[in-house]
C-alpha positions as CSV (number, residue, x, y, z in Angstrom):
1,M,64.4,-10.4,70.1
2,V,66.4,-7.1,69.9
3,R,64.4,-6.0,66.8
4,T,61.2,-6.8,68.6
5,A,62.1,-4.7,71.6
6,A,63.3,-1.9,69.4
7,A,60.0,-2.0,67.4
8,Y,58.0,-2.0,70.7
9,F,59.9,1.1,72.0
10,D,59.5,2.8,68.6
11,V,55.7,2.3,68.9
12,L,55.7,3.8,72.5
13,V,57.7,6.8,71.3
14,A,55.3,7.3,68.4
15,I,52.3,7.1,70.7
16,E,53.7,9.7,73.0
17,S,54.7,11.9,70.1
18,L,51.2,11.8,68.7
19,A,49.7,12.6,72.1
20,A,52.0,15.6,72.4
21,A,51.1,16.8,68.9
22,E,47.4,16.5,69.6
23,T,47.7,18.4,72.8
24,N,49.7,21.1,71.1
25,E,47.1,21.4,68.3
26,A,44.3,21.6,70.9
27,A,46.1,24.4,72.7
28,G,46.6,26.3,69.4
29,K,42.8,26.0,68.7
30,R,42.0,27.3,72.2
31,Q,44.3,30.2,71.7
32,F,42.7,31.1,68.4
33,D,39.2,30.8,69.9
34,Y,40.2,33.1,72.8
35,A,41.7,35.7,70.3
36,D,38.5,35.4,68.2
37,K,36.3,36.1,71.3
38,R,38.5,39.1,72.3
39,L,38.0,40.5,68.8
40,E,34.2,40.0,69.0
41,V,34.0,42.1,72.2
42,G,36.3,44.8,70.8
43,L,39.4,44.1,72.9
44,G,41.4,43.4,69.7
45,A,43.5,40.4,68.9
46,D,46.3,39.4,66.7
47,H,44.7,36.7,64.7
48,R,47.7,36.0,62.6
49,R,49.7,35.1,65.7
50,A,46.9,33.1,67.2
51,R,46.2,31.2,64.0
52,S,49.8,30.3,63.2
53,P,49.8,27.0,65.2
54,C,46.5,26.0,63.5
55,A,47.6,27.0,60.1
56,V,50.3,24.5,59.8
57,R,49.3,22.2,57.0
58,R,49.0,18.6,58.0
59,R,51.4,16.4,56.1
60,P,50.6,12.8,55.3
61,R,52.4,10.4,57.6
62,Q,55.6,9.0,56.1
63,H,56.8,5.6,56.9
64,H,60.5,5.3,57.3
65,P,61.3,1.6,57.6
66,R,64.2,0.7,59.8
67,P,67.2,-0.5,57.7
68,Q,67.7,-4.2,58.0
69,P,71.1,-5.4,58.9
70,A,73.1,-7.3,56.3
71,R,72.9,-11.0,56.6
């Protein structure tokens, strides 16, 4: 039962972490779009800084199984 509860809470943490990462990625894209529009109208923009959050390469998900207690 303890392992089931731990797995349940691990899933909840993973869901929240994913939501936070997606929100952060969307914010980075909005920032880049804003900088791109400023550049188009001649106000200048630092694309390197605006692009940096979006330029992070997505890594494949790695599964790290929970170590099983010795029996």
